[in-house]
Biopython code that builds the backbone (N, CA, C, O; Angstrom):
import numpy as np
from Bio.PDB.StructureBuilder import StructureBuilder

atoms = [
    (1, "MET", "N", (-33.116, 41.709, 38.233)),
    (1, "MET", "CA", (-31.987, 41.958, 37.352)),
    (1, "MET", "C", (-31.033, 40.770, 37.348)),
    (1, "MET", "O", (-30.449, 40.445, 36.315)),
    (2, "ARG", "N", (-30.873, 40.125, 38.492)),
    (2, "ARG", "CA", (-29.950, 38.999, 38.596)),
    (2, "ARG", "C", (-30.361, 37.854, 37.653)),
    (2, "ARG", "O", (-29.506, 37.229, 37.026)),
    (3, "ARG", "N", (-31.657, 37.586, 37.557)),
    (3, "ARG", "CA", (-32.158, 36.524, 36.667)),
    (3, "ARG", "C", (-31.830, 36.841, 35.209)),
    (3, "ARG", "O", (-31.454, 35.949, 34.449)),
    (4, "GLN", "N", (-31.971, 38.099, 34.819)),
    (4, "GLN", "CA", (-31.654, 38.499, 33.448)),
    (4, "GLN", "C", (-30.174, 38.313, 33.155)),
    (4, "GLN", "O", (-29.803, 37.872, 32.067)),
    (5, "GLU", "N", (-29.341, 38.642, 34.109)),
    (5, "GLU", "CA", (-27.893, 38.463, 33.942)),
    (5, "GLU", "C", (-27.542, 36.981, 33.799)),
    (5, "GLU", "O", (-26.718, 36.614, 32.962)),
    (6, "ALA", "N", (-28.165, 36.140, 34.611)),
    (6, "ALA", "CA", (-27.919, 34.698, 34.513)),
    (6, "ALA", "C", (-28.367, 34.164, 33.160)),
    (6, "ALA", "O", (-27.688, 33.328, 32.564)),
    (7, "GLU", "N", (-29.498, 34.641, 32.678)),
    (7, "GLU", "CA", (-29.995, 34.236, 31.357)),
    (7, "GLU", "C", (-29.026, 34.661, 30.255)),
    (7, "GLU", "O", (-28.744, 33.889, 29.339)),
    (8, "ARG", "N", (-28.524, 35.880, 30.346)),
    (8, "ARG", "CA", (-27.569, 36.382, 29.346)),
    (8, "ARG", "C", (-26.291, 35.551, 29.357)),
    (8, "ARG", "O", (-25.780, 35.171, 28.304)),
    (9, "ARG", "N", (-25.778, 35.270, 30.557)),
    (9, "ARG", "CA", (-24.555, 34.455, 30.665)),
    (9, "ARG", "C", (-24.783, 33.048, 30.145)),
    (9, "ARG", "O", (-23.906, 32.469, 29.505)),
    (10, "GLY", "N", (-25.964, 32.490, 30.419)),
    (10, "GLY", "CA", (-26.289, 31.149, 29.934)),
    (10, "GLY", "C", (-26.334, 31.079, 28.424)),
    (10, "GLY", "O", (-25.824, 30.136, 27.819)),
    (11, "ARG", "N", (-26.946, 32.078, 27.819)),
    (11, "ARG", "CA", (-27.006, 32.101, 26.342)),
    (11, "ARG", "C", (-25.613, 32.285, 25.731)),
    (11, "ARG", "O", (-25.287, 31.673, 24.714)),
    (12, "TRP", "N", (-24.799, 33.131, 26.361)),
    (12, "TRP", "CA", (-23.413, 33.311, 25.885)),
    (12, "TRP", "C", (-22.645, 31.989, 25.980)),
    (12, "TRP", "O", (-21.929, 31.621, 25.048)),
    (13, "ALA", "N", (-22.791, 31.277, 27.096)),
    (13, "ALA", "CA", (-22.103, 29.995, 27.282)),
    (13, "ALA", "C", (-22.567, 28.975, 26.254)),
    (13, "ALA", "O", (-21.759, 28.200, 25.744)),
    (14, "GLU", "N", (-23.843, 28.966, 25.948)),
    (14, "GLU", "CA", (-24.358, 28.036, 24.941)),
    (14, "GLU", "C", (-23.823, 28.363, 23.548)),
    (14, "GLU", "O", (-23.529, 27.457, 22.767)),
    (15, "ARG", "N", (-23.695, 29.654, 23.234)),
    (15, "ARG", "CA", (-23.104, 30.031, 21.932)),
    (15, "ARG", "C", (-21.648, 29.588, 21.855)),
    (15, "ARG", "O", (-21.215, 29.013, 20.857)),
    (16, "LEU", "N", (-20.898, 29.862, 22.924)),
    (16, "LEU", "CA", (-19.494, 29.462, 22.969)),
    (16, "LEU", "C", (-19.363, 27.944, 22.860)),
    (16, "LEU", "O", (-18.501, 27.448, 22.134)),
    (17, "ALA", "N", (-20.200, 27.212, 23.568)),
    (17, "ALA", "CA", (-20.179, 25.746, 23.501)),
    (17, "ALA", "C", (-20.485, 25.271, 22.082)),
    (17, "ALA", "O", (-19.846, 24.342, 21.586)),
    (18, "GLY", "N", (-21.449, 25.898, 21.435)),
    (18, "GLY", "CA", (-21.777, 25.534, 20.052)),
    (18, "GLY", "C", (-20.606, 25.747, 19.111)),
    (18, "GLY", "O", (-20.314, 24.894, 18.274)),
    (19, "TRP", "N", (-19.935, 26.884, 19.245)),
    (19, "TRP", "CA", (-18.761, 27.146, 18.401)),
    (19, "TRP", "C", (-17.679, 26.106, 18.661)),
    (19, "TRP", "O", (-17.080, 25.580, 17.723)),
    (20, "TRP", "N", (-17.427, 25.807, 19.940)),
    (20, "TRP", "CA", (-16.400, 24.835, 20.324)),
    (20, "TRP", "C", (-16.702, 23.458, 19.712)),
    (20, "TRP", "O", (-15.825, 22.806, 19.146)),
    (21, "LEU", "N", (-17.950, 23.042, 19.840)),
    (21, "LEU", "CA", (-18.319, 21.738, 19.289)),
    (21, "LEU", "C", (-18.192, 21.718, 17.771)),
    (21, "LEU", "O", (-17.729, 20.729, 17.203)),
    (22, "GLN", "N", (-18.596, 22.794, 17.111)),
    (22, "GLN", "CA", (-18.460, 22.861, 15.650)),
    (22, "GLN", "C", (-16.999, 22.796, 15.232)),
    (22, "GLN", "O", (-16.668, 22.147, 14.239)),
    (23, "LEU", "N", (-16.126, 23.457, 15.973)),
    (23, "LEU", "CA", (-14.693, 23.387, 15.676)),
    (23, "LEU", "C", (-14.154, 21.964, 15.803)),
    (23, "LEU", "O", (-13.135, 21.623, 15.202)),
    (24, "HIS", "N", (-14.841, 21.143, 16.583)),
    (24, "HIS", "CA", (-14.424, 19.763, 16.785)),
    (24, "HIS", "C", (-15.265, 18.778, 15.977)),
    (24, "HIS", "O", (-15.330, 17.592, 16.301)),
    (25, "GLY", "N", (-15.903, 19.275, 14.934)),
    (25, "GLY", "CA", (-16.572, 18.398, 13.984)),
    (25, "GLY", "C", (-18.019, 18.060, 14.262)),
    (25, "GLY", "O", (-18.600, 17.238, 13.553)),
    (26, "TRP", "N", (-18.614, 18.662, 15.263)),
    (26, "TRP", "CA", (-20.014, 18.404, 15.569)),
    (26, "TRP", "C", (-20.902, 19.345, 14.765)),
    (26, "TRP", "O", (-20.527, 20.488, 14.506)),
    (27, "ARG", "N", (-22.058, 18.873, 14.378)),
    (27, "ARG", "CA", (-23.053, 19.691, 13.685)),
    (27, "ARG", "C", (-24.194, 19.968, 14.662)),
    (27, "ARG", "O", (-24.727, 19.047, 15.281)),
    (28, "ILE", "N", (-24.557, 21.223, 14.793)),
    (28, "ILE", "CA", (-25.632, 21.628, 15.703)),
    (28, "ILE", "C", (-26.971, 21.347, 15.011)),
    (28, "ILE", "O", (-27.237, 21.856, 13.922)),
    (29, "LEU", "N", (-27.795, 20.542, 15.652)),
    (29, "LEU", "CA", (-29.119, 20.227, 15.119)),
    (29, "LEU", "C", (-30.204, 21.066, 15.770)),
    (29, "LEU", "O", (-31.206, 21.394, 15.135)),
    (30, "ALA", "N", (-30.007, 21.416, 17.044)),
    (30, "ALA", "CA", (-31.007, 22.219, 17.759)),
    (30, "ALA", "C", (-30.361, 22.900, 18.953)),
    (30, "ALA", "O", (-29.389, 22.408, 19.527)),
    (31, "ARG", "N", (-30.923, 24.035, 19.307)),
    (31, "ARG", "CA", (-30.527, 24.769, 20.509)),
    (31, "ARG", "C", (-31.757, 24.915, 21.392)),
    (31, "ARG", "O", (-32.851, 25.211, 20.911)),
    (32, "ARG", "N", (-31.567, 24.704, 22.682)),
    (32, "ARG", "CA", (-32.661, 24.820, 23.657)),
    (32, "ARG", "C", (-33.903, 24.057, 23.206)),
    (32, "ARG", "O", (-34.998, 24.613, 23.125)),
    (33, "ALA", "N", (-33.710, 22.792, 22.920)),
    (33, "ALA", "CA", (-34.811, 21.930, 22.483)),
    (33, "ALA", "C", (-35.642, 21.556, 23.703)),
    (33, "ALA", "O", (-35.125, 20.998, 24.672)),
    (34, "ARG", "N", (-36.931, 21.867, 23.647)),
    (34, "ARG", "CA", (-37.819, 21.625, 24.782)),
    (34, "ARG", "C", (-38.886, 20.606, 24.421)),
    (34, "ARG", "O", (-39.421, 20.582, 23.312)),
    (35, "VAL", "N", (-39.168, 19.768, 25.403)),
    (35, "VAL", "CA", (-40.260, 18.808, 25.311)),
    (35, "VAL", "C", (-40.883, 18.734, 26.708)),
    (35, "VAL", "O", (-40.263, 19.167, 27.680)),
    (36, "PRO", "N", (-42.089, 18.196, 26.819)),
    (36, "PRO", "CA", (-42.653, 18.030, 28.162)),
    (36, "PRO", "C", (-41.703, 17.191, 29.027)),
    (36, "PRO", "O", (-41.314, 16.088, 28.643)),
    (37, "GLY", "N", (-41.345, 17.717, 30.172)),
    (37, "GLY", "CA", (-40.487, 16.977, 31.082)),
    (37, "GLY", "C", (-39.021, 17.347, 31.048)),
    (37, "GLY", "O", (-38.249, 16.877, 31.883)),
    (38, "GLY", "N", (-38.609, 18.198, 30.080)),
    (38, "GLY", "CA", (-37.192, 18.553, 30.064)),
    (38, "GLY", "C", (-36.782, 19.442, 28.911)),
    (38, "GLY", "O", (-37.566, 19.745, 28.011)),
    (39, "GLU", "N", (-35.533, 19.847, 28.969)),
    (39, "GLU", "CA", (-34.943, 20.721, 27.952)),
    (39, "GLU", "C", (-33.484, 20.320, 27.783)),
    (39, "GLU", "O", (-32.816, 19.908, 28.731)),
    (40, "VAL", "N", (-33.011, 20.453, 26.547)),
    (40, "VAL", "CA", (-31.614, 20.171, 26.227)),
    (40, "VAL", "C", (-31.019, 21.449, 25.649)),
    (40, "VAL", "O", (-31.613, 22.075, 24.771)),
    (41, "ASP", "N", (-29.832, 21.839, 26.149)),
    (41, "ASP", "CA", (-29.206, 23.066, 25.655)),
    (41, "ASP", "C", (-28.812, 22.950, 24.189)),
    (41, "ASP", "O", (-29.114, 23.834, 23.388)),
    (42, "LEU", "N", (-28.134, 21.855, 23.838)),
    (42, "LEU", "CA", (-27.695, 21.651, 22.455)),
    (42, "LEU", "C", (-27.923, 20.199, 22.047)),
    (42, "LEU", "O", (-27.664, 19.277, 22.820)),
    (43, "VAL", "N", (-28.405, 20.012, 20.839)),
    (43, "VAL", "CA", (-28.479, 18.687, 20.230)),
    (43, "VAL", "C", (-27.473, 18.713, 19.094)),
    (43, "VAL", "O", (-27.584, 19.528, 18.177)),
    (44, "VAL", "N", (-26.480, 17.812, 19.152)),
    (44, "VAL", "CA", (-25.397, 17.824, 18.169)),
    (44, "VAL", "C", (-25.166, 16.419, 17.626)),
    (44, "VAL", "O", (-25.513, 15.415, 18.249)),
    (45, "ARG", "N", (-24.564, 16.390, 16.434)),
    (45, "ARG", "CA", (-24.265, 15.108, 15.802)),
    (45, "ARG", "C", (-22.896, 15.167, 15.138)),
    (45, "ARG", "O", (-22.522, 16.166, 14.522)),
    (46, "ARG", "N", (-22.167, 14.076, 15.280)),
    (46, "ARG", "CA", (-20.904, 13.907, 14.566)),
    (46, "ARG", "C", (-20.876, 12.461, 14.099)),
    (46, "ARG", "O", (-20.858, 11.527, 14.902)),
    (47, "GLY", "N", (-20.875, 12.298, 12.772)),
    (47, "GLY", "CA", (-20.926, 10.942, 12.223)),
    (47, "GLY", "C", (-22.197, 10.251, 12.665)),
    (47, "GLY", "O", (-23.297, 10.757, 12.446)),
    (48, "ARG", "N", (-22.048, 9.102, 13.283)),
    (48, "ARG", "CA", (-23.192, 8.298, 13.723)),
    (48, "ARG", "C", (-23.446, 8.433, 15.227)),
    (48, "ARG", "O", (-24.101, 7.586, 15.834)),
    (49, "THR", "N", (-22.916, 9.514, 15.822)),
    (49, "THR", "CA", (-23.114, 9.778, 17.242)),
    (49, "THR", "C", (-23.993, 11.007, 17.419)),
    (49, "THR", "O", (-23.730, 12.067, 16.852)),
    (50, "LEU", "N", (-25.030, 10.845, 18.208)),
    (50, "LEU", "CA", (-25.939, 11.934, 18.549)),
    (50, "LEU", "C", (-25.730, 12.245, 20.022)),
    (50, "LEU", "O", (-25.768, 11.345, 20.861)),
    (51, "ALA", "N", (-25.510, 13.521, 20.343)),
    (51, "ALA", "CA", (-25.287, 13.913, 21.736)),
    (51, "ALA", "C", (-26.250, 15.029, 22.124)),
    (51, "ALA", "O", (-26.483, 15.974, 21.371)),
    (52, "PHE", "N", (-26.797, 14.885, 23.317)),
    (52, "PHE", "CA", (-27.629, 15.905, 23.942)),
    (52, "PHE", "C", (-26.743, 16.548, 24.993)),
    (52, "PHE", "O", (-26.346, 15.898, 25.959)),
    (53, "VAL", "N", (-26.431, 17.835, 24.806)),
    (53, "VAL", "CA", (-25.386, 18.485, 25.593)),
    (53, "VAL", "C", (-25.978, 19.479, 26.582)),
    (53, "VAL", "O", (-26.720, 20.389, 26.212)),
    (54, "GLU", "N", (-25.629, 19.280, 27.850)),
    (54, "GLU", "CA", (-25.969, 20.224, 28.914)),
    (54, "GLU", "C", (-24.769, 21.150, 29.086)),
    (54, "GLU", "O", (-23.668, 20.686, 29.380)),
    (55, "VAL", "N", (-24.970, 22.453, 28.906)),
    (55, "VAL", "CA", (-23.890, 23.434, 29.006)),
    (55, "VAL", "C", (-23.968, 24.097, 30.379)),
    (55, "VAL", "O", (-25.035, 24.531, 30.814)),
    (56, "LYS", "N", (-22.818, 24.168, 31.054)),
    (56, "LYS", "CA", (-22.753, 24.801, 32.369)),
    (56, "LYS", "C", (-21.593, 25.788, 32.403)),
    (56, "LYS", "O", (-20.442, 25.412, 32.183)),
    (57, "ALA", "N", (-21.900, 27.048, 32.677)),
    (57, "ALA", "CA", (-20.869, 28.072, 32.889)),
    (57, "ALA", "C", (-20.695, 28.222, 34.392)),
    (57, "ALA", "O", (-21.654, 28.495, 35.114)),
    (58, "ARG", "N", (-19.475, 28.044, 34.854)),
    (58, "ARG", "CA", (-19.196, 28.130, 36.282)),
    (58, "ARG", "C", (-17.966, 28.987, 36.506)),
    (58, "ARG", "O", (-17.157, 29.180, 35.598)),
    (59, "ARG", "N", (-17.829, 29.501, 37.726)),
    (59, "ARG", "CA", (-16.740, 30.418, 38.027)),
    (59, "ARG", "C", (-15.417, 29.703, 38.277)),
    (59, "ARG", "O", (-14.352, 30.293, 38.101)),
    (60, "ASP", "N", (-15.477, 28.413, 38.693)),
    (60, "ASP", "CA", (-14.237, 27.693, 38.966)),
    (60, "ASP", "C", (-14.447, 26.181, 38.806)),
    (60, "ASP", "O", (-15.573, 25.709, 38.648)),
    (61, "GLU", "N", (-13.360, 25.452, 38.850)),
    (61, "GLU", "CA", (-13.379, 24.001, 38.653)),
    (61, "GLU", "C", (-14.237, 23.294, 39.708)),
    (61, "GLU", "O", (-14.954, 22.343, 39.396)),
    (62, "ARG", "N", (-14.158, 23.757, 40.938)),
    (62, "ARG", "CA", (-14.935, 23.140, 42.020)),
    (62, "ARG", "C", (-16.433, 23.252, 41.746)),
    (62, "ARG", "O", (-17.171, 22.276, 41.882)),
    (63, "ALA", "N", (-16.871, 24.434, 41.364)),
    (63, "ALA", "CA", (-18.290, 24.633, 41.065)),
    (63, "ALA", "C", (-18.704, 23.796, 39.860)),
    (63, "ALA", "O", (-19.809, 23.254, 39.836)),
    (64, "ALA", "N", (-17.837, 23.685, 38.865)),
    (64, "ALA", "CA", (-18.143, 22.895, 37.670)),
    (64, "ALA", "C", (-18.285, 21.417, 38.016)),
    (64, "ALA", "O", (-19.123, 20.719, 37.445)),
    (65, "SER", "N", (-17.466, 20.943, 38.952)),
    (65, "SER", "CA", (-17.516, 19.521, 39.296)),
    (65, "SER", "C", (-18.836, 19.144, 39.961)),
    (65, "SER", "O", (-19.204, 17.969, 39.987)),
    (66, "MET", "N", (-19.545, 20.124, 40.494)),
    (66, "MET", "CA", (-20.814, 19.858, 41.163)),
    (66, "MET", "C", (-22.021, 20.035, 40.247)),
    (66, "MET", "O", (-23.157, 19.815, 40.668)),
    (67, "ALA", "N", (-21.787, 20.423, 39.022)),
    (67, "ALA", "CA", (-22.898, 20.663, 38.096)),
    (67, "ALA", "C", (-22.644, 19.911, 36.805)),
    (67, "ALA", "O", (-21.481, 19.822, 36.411)),
    (68, "PRO", "N", (-23.586, 19.389, 36.146)),
    (68, "PRO", "CA", (-24.986, 19.340, 36.555)),
    (68, "PRO", "C", (-25.229, 18.222, 37.560)),
    (68, "PRO", "O", (-24.536, 17.204, 37.553)),
    (69, "ASP", "N", (-26.216, 18.421, 38.419)),
    (69, "ASP", "CA", (-26.529, 17.408, 39.419)),
    (69, "ASP", "C", (-27.411, 16.311, 38.802)),
    (69, "ASP", "O", (-27.875, 16.440, 37.669)),
    (70, "ARG", "N", (-27.631, 15.252, 39.552)),
    (70, "ARG", "CA", (-28.381, 14.097, 39.035)),
    (70, "ARG", "C", (-29.810, 14.465, 38.630)),
    (70, "ARG", "O", (-30.314, 13.950, 37.633)),
    (71, "SER", "N", (-30.465, 15.342, 39.383)),
    (71, "SER", "CA", (-31.843, 15.689, 39.021)),
    (71, "SER", "C", (-31.877, 16.448, 37.701)),
    (71, "SER", "O", (-32.770, 16.230, 36.882)),
    (72, "ARG", "N", (-30.902, 17.348, 37.486)),
    (72, "ARG", "CA", (-30.844, 18.076, 36.208)),
    (72, "ARG", "C", (-30.522, 17.112, 35.071)),
    (72, "ARG", "O", (-31.116, 17.197, 33.996)),
    (73, "LEU", "N", (-29.595, 16.209, 35.303)),
    (73, "LEU", "CA", (-29.257, 15.219, 34.271)),
    (73, "LEU", "C", (-30.453, 14.333, 33.949)),
    (73, "LEU", "O", (-30.641, 13.934, 32.800)),
    (74, "LYS", "N", (-31.249, 14.030, 34.943)),
    (74, "LYS", "CA", (-32.436, 13.208, 34.691)),
    (74, "LYS", "C", (-33.399, 13.934, 33.759)),
    (74, "LYS", "O", (-33.968, 13.323, 32.854)),
    (75, "ARG", "N", (-33.584, 15.235, 33.975)),
    (75, "ARG", "CA", (-34.454, 16.009, 33.081)),
    (75, "ARG", "C", (-33.894, 16.048, 31.665)),
    (75, "ARG", "O", (-34.648, 15.965, 30.696)),
    (76, "VAL", "N", (-32.568, 16.175, 31.539)),
    (76, "VAL", "CA", (-31.936, 16.159, 30.213)),
    (76, "VAL", "C", (-32.115, 14.785, 29.574)),
    (76, "VAL", "O", (-32.393, 14.692, 28.378)),
    (77, "ALA", "N", (-31.957, 13.714, 30.362)),
    (77, "ALA", "CA", (-32.116, 12.358, 29.833)),
    (77, "ALA", "C", (-33.548, 12.106, 29.356)),
    (77, "ALA", "O", (-33.756, 11.463, 28.326)),
    (78, "VAL", "N", (-34.531, 12.610, 30.101)),
    (78, "VAL", "CA", (-35.932, 12.481, 29.688)),
    (78, "VAL", "C", (-36.142, 13.207, 28.364)),
    (78, "VAL", "O", (-36.755, 12.664, 27.444)),
    (79, "ALA", "N", (-35.636, 14.428, 28.269)),
    (79, "ALA", "CA", (-35.761, 15.188, 27.018)),
    (79, "ALA", "C", (-35.038, 14.466, 25.882)),
    (79, "ALA", "O", (-35.555, 14.390, 24.768)),
    (80, "ALA", "N", (-33.853, 13.939, 26.157)),
    (80, "ALA", "CA", (-33.089, 13.221, 25.128)),
    (80, "ALA", "C", (-33.868, 12.016, 24.623)),
    (80, "ALA", "O", (-33.916, 11.759, 23.420)),
    (81, "GLU", "N", (-34.473, 11.284, 25.539)),
    (81, "GLU", "CA", (-35.257, 10.110, 25.139)),
    (81, "GLU", "C", (-36.416, 10.504, 24.231)),
    (81, "GLU", "O", (-36.734, 9.795, 23.277)),
    (82, "ARG", "N", (-37.041, 11.632, 24.530)),
    (82, "ARG", "CA", (-38.181, 12.082, 23.727)),
    (82, "ARG", "C", (-37.757, 12.723, 22.403)),
    (82, "ARG", "O", (-38.509, 12.707, 21.429)),
    (83, "LEU", "N", (-36.541, 13.290, 22.377)),
    (83, "LEU", "CA", (-36.054, 13.942, 21.151)),
    (83, "LEU", "C", (-35.289, 12.991, 20.232)),
    (83, "LEU", "O", (-35.153, 13.269, 19.040)),
    (84, "ALA", "N", (-34.794, 11.888, 20.756)),
    (84, "ALA", "CA", (-33.970, 10.970, 19.967)),
    (84, "ALA", "C", (-34.645, 10.505, 18.675)),
    (84, "ALA", "O", (-33.981, 10.459, 17.640)),
    (85, "PRO", "N", (-35.940, 10.159, 18.690)),
    (85, "PRO", "CA", (-36.553, 9.748, 17.420)),
    (85, "PRO", "C", (-36.527, 10.845, 16.352)),
    (85, "PRO", "O", (-36.458, 10.550, 15.159)),
    (86, "ARG", "N", (-36.581, 12.100, 16.778)),
    (86, "ARG", "CA", (-36.576, 13.230, 15.836)),
    (86, "ARG", "C", (-35.202, 13.434, 15.210)),
    (86, "ARG", "O", (-35.105, 13.733, 14.020)),
    (87, "TYR", "N", (-34.140, 13.276, 15.996)),
    (87, "TYR", "CA", (-32.796, 13.615, 15.535)),
    (87, "TYR", "C", (-31.868, 12.411, 15.338)),
    (87, "TYR", "O", (-30.799, 12.556, 14.745)),
    (88, "GLY", "N", (-32.255, 11.236, 15.820)),
    (88, "GLY", "CA", (-31.314, 10.128, 15.886)),
    (88, "GLY", "C", (-31.334, 9.127, 14.749)),
    (88, "GLY", "O", (-30.708, 8.073, 14.867)),
    (89, "ARG", "N", (-32.021, 9.406, 13.660)),
    (89, "ARG", "CA", (-32.044, 8.445, 12.559)),
    (89, "ARG", "C", (-30.631, 8.173, 12.051)),
    (89, "ARG", "O", (-29.875, 9.098, 11.753)),
    (90, "GLY", "N", (-30.294, 6.906, 11.958)),
    (90, "GLY", "CA", (-28.986, 6.524, 11.435)),
    (90, "GLY", "C", (-27.855, 6.634, 12.439)),
    (90, "GLY", "O", (-26.688, 6.523, 12.064)),
    (91, "CYS", "N", (-28.175, 6.850, 13.702)),
    (91, "CYS", "CA", (-27.134, 6.964, 14.723)),
    (91, "CYS", "C", (-26.944, 5.623, 15.434)),
    (91, "CYS", "O", (-27.910, 4.922, 15.735)),
    (92, "ASP", "N", (-25.701, 5.287, 15.691)),
    (92, "ASP", "CA", (-25.376, 4.089, 16.455)),
    (92, "ASP", "C", (-25.272, 4.398, 17.941)),
    (92, "ASP", "O", (-25.549, 3.544, 18.784)),
    (93, "THR", "N", (-24.874, 5.621, 18.254)),
    (93, "THR", "CA", (-24.649, 6.019, 19.638)),
    (93, "THR", "C", (-25.479, 7.252, 19.947)),
    (93, "THR", "O", (-25.440, 8.241, 19.215)),
    (94, "VAL", "N", (-26.231, 7.182, 21.038)),
    (94, "VAL", "CA", (-26.997, 8.326, 21.538)),
    (94, "VAL", "C", (-26.581, 8.496, 22.997)),
    (94, "VAL", "O", (-26.625, 7.541, 23.772)),
    (95, "ARG", "N", (-26.178, 9.713, 23.372)),
    (95, "ARG", "CA", (-25.665, 9.920, 24.727)),
    (95, "ARG", "C", (-25.992, 11.324, 25.226)),
    (95, "ARG", "O", (-26.382, 12.204, 24.459)),
    (96, "VAL", "N", (-25.820, 11.506, 26.539)),
    (96, "VAL", "CA", (-25.949, 12.816, 27.184)),
    (96, "VAL", "C", (-24.548, 13.256, 27.581)),
    (96, "VAL", "O", (-23.853, 12.551, 28.312)),
    (97, "ASP", "N", (-24.137, 14.425, 27.096)),
    (97, "ASP", "CA", (-22.816, 14.994, 27.378)),
    (97, "ASP", "C", (-22.977, 16.259, 28.213)),
    (97, "ASP", "O", (-24.072, 16.810, 28.323)),
    (98, "ALA", "N", (-21.880, 16.708, 28.794)),
    (98, "ALA", "CA", (-21.830, 18.007, 29.470)),
    (98, "ALA", "C", (-20.676, 18.794, 28.874)),
    (98, "ALA", "O", (-19.663, 18.219, 28.473)),
    (99, "LEU", "N", (-20.830, 20.097, 28.818)),
    (99, "LEU", "CA", (-19.753, 20.971, 28.362)),
    (99, "LEU", "C", (-19.654, 22.112, 29.361)),
    (99, "LEU", "O", (-20.612, 22.854, 29.577)),
    (100, "TYR", "N", (-18.471, 22.239, 29.969)),
    (100, "TYR", "CA", (-18.245, 23.231, 31.015)),
    (100, "TYR", "C", (-17.482, 24.419, 30.469)),
    (100, "TYR", "O", (-16.479, 24.260, 29.773)),
    (101, "ILE", "N", (-17.957, 25.603, 30.785)),
    (101, "ILE", "CA", (-17.313, 26.858, 30.415)),
    (101, "ILE", "C", (-16.782, 27.477, 31.704)),
    (101, "ILE", "O", (-17.552, 27.809, 32.605)),
    (102, "LEU", "N", (-15.460, 27.629, 31.785)),
    (102, "LEU", "CA", (-14.800, 28.207, 32.959)),
    (102, "LEU", "C", (-13.984, 29.416, 32.527)),
    (102, "LEU", "O", (-13.377, 29.388, 31.456)),
    (103, "PRO", "N", (-13.953, 30.470, 33.322)),
    (103, "PRO", "CA", (-13.184, 31.668, 32.951)),
    (103, "PRO", "C", (-11.697, 31.340, 32.743)),
    (103, "PRO", "O", (-11.079, 30.637, 33.543)),
    (104, "GLY", "N", (-11.151, 31.866, 31.657)),
    (104, "GLY", "CA", (-9.720, 31.724, 31.388)),
    (104, "GLY", "C", (-9.280, 30.340, 30.954)),
    (104, "GLY", "O", (-8.083, 30.060, 30.890)),
    (105, "ARG", "N", (-10.229, 29.476, 30.655)),
    (105, "ARG", "CA", (-9.899, 28.108, 30.225)),
    (105, "ARG", "C", (-10.661, 27.754, 28.963)),
    (105, "ARG", "O", (-11.696, 28.341, 28.646)),
    (106, "LEU", "N", (-10.117, 26.776, 28.251)),
    (106, "LEU", "CA", (-10.841, 26.241, 27.103)),
    (106, "LEU", "C", (-12.050, 25.459, 27.609)),
    (106, "LEU", "O", (-12.015, 24.900, 28.706)),
    (107, "PRO", "N", (-13.107, 25.419, 26.821)),
    (107, "PRO", "CA", (-14.263, 24.620, 27.238)),
    (107, "PRO", "C", (-13.861, 23.157, 27.447)),
    (107, "PRO", "O", (-12.967, 22.642, 26.776)),
    (108, "ARG", "N", (-14.539, 22.503, 28.387)),
    (108, "ARG", "CA", (-14.255, 21.095, 28.678)),
    (108, "ARG", "C", (-15.500, 20.280, 28.359)),
    (108, "ARG", "O", (-16.543, 20.433, 28.995)),
    (109, "HIS", "N", (-15.368, 19.403, 27.354)),
    (109, "HIS", "CA", (-16.462, 18.550, 26.897)),
    (109, "HIS", "C", (-16.312, 17.182, 27.565)),
    (109, "HIS", "O", (-15.291, 16.511, 27.408)),
    (110, "VAL", "N", (-17.340, 16.780, 28.309)),
    (110, "VAL", "CA", (-17.325, 15.492, 29.004)),
    (110, "VAL", "C", (-18.398, 14.602, 28.374)),
    (110, "VAL", "O", (-19.591, 14.833, 28.574)),
    (111, "PRO", "N", (-17.979, 13.587, 27.613)),
    (111, "PRO", "CA", (-18.948, 12.720, 26.957)),
    (111, "PRO", "C", (-19.653, 11.768, 27.933)),
    (111, "PRO", "O", (-19.083, 11.352, 28.942)),
    (112, "ASP", "N", (-20.874, 11.444, 27.612)),
    (112, "ASP", "CA", (-21.641, 10.373, 28.257)),
    (112, "ASP", "C", (-21.712, 10.520, 29.782)),
    (112, "ASP", "O", (-21.426, 9.571, 30.511)),
    (113, "VAL", "N", (-22.088, 11.693, 30.255)),
    (113, "VAL", "CA", (-22.156, 11.927, 31.705)),
    (113, "VAL", "C", (-23.295, 11.185, 32.373)),
    (113, "VAL", "O", (-23.216, 10.893, 33.566)),
    (114, "TRP", "N", (-24.343, 10.874, 31.648)),
    (114, "TRP", "CA", (-25.485, 10.180, 32.242)),
    (114, "TRP", "C", (-25.109, 8.742, 32.599)),
    (114, "TRP", "O", (-25.594, 8.213, 33.599)),
    (115, "ALA", "N", (-24.259, 8.107, 31.804)),
    (115, "ALA", "CA", (-23.851, 6.729, 32.063)),
    (115, "ALA", "C", (-22.956, 6.639, 33.289)),
    (115, "ALA", "O", (-22.954, 5.621, 33.981)),
    (116, "GLY", "N", (-22.183, 7.711, 33.569)),
    (116, "GLY", "CA", (-21.218, 7.677, 34.653)),
    (116, "GLY", "C", (-21.857, 7.905, 35.945)),
    (116, "GLY", "O", (-21.184, 7.909, 36.975)),
]
sb = StructureBuilder()
sb.init_structure("model")
sb.init_model(0)
sb.init_chain("A")
sb.init_seg("    ")
for serial, (resi, resn, name, xyz) in enumerate(atoms, 1):
    if name == "N":
        sb.init_residue(resn, " ", resi, " ")
    sb.init_atom(name, np.array(xyz, "f"), 0.0, 1.0, " ", f" {name:<3s}", serial, name[0])
structure = sb.get_structure()
């Protein structure tokens, strides 16, 4: 039952993240895009920027600061590299972002987490 609850919360967080990004001018190109070697929660575009977004719902700021870890980001980066030709035509910037969902707070979008 716990796994089902985590899945439900994850899907809710991804929907909320999608709405938040759309409110800020991003267009959703794909949700839960999977390729061999990785998965991306959201593929979004705004202007000439393409972002592969890892969404994390956490109970507090401390837990959010520890996620996503480097191994998870590596899987997202692998997926982004494989998906970029499909979604990145005409883009000048391609990056991996994170979006954190915390109770009682607005979502926090952190651009270019893979570079940092």
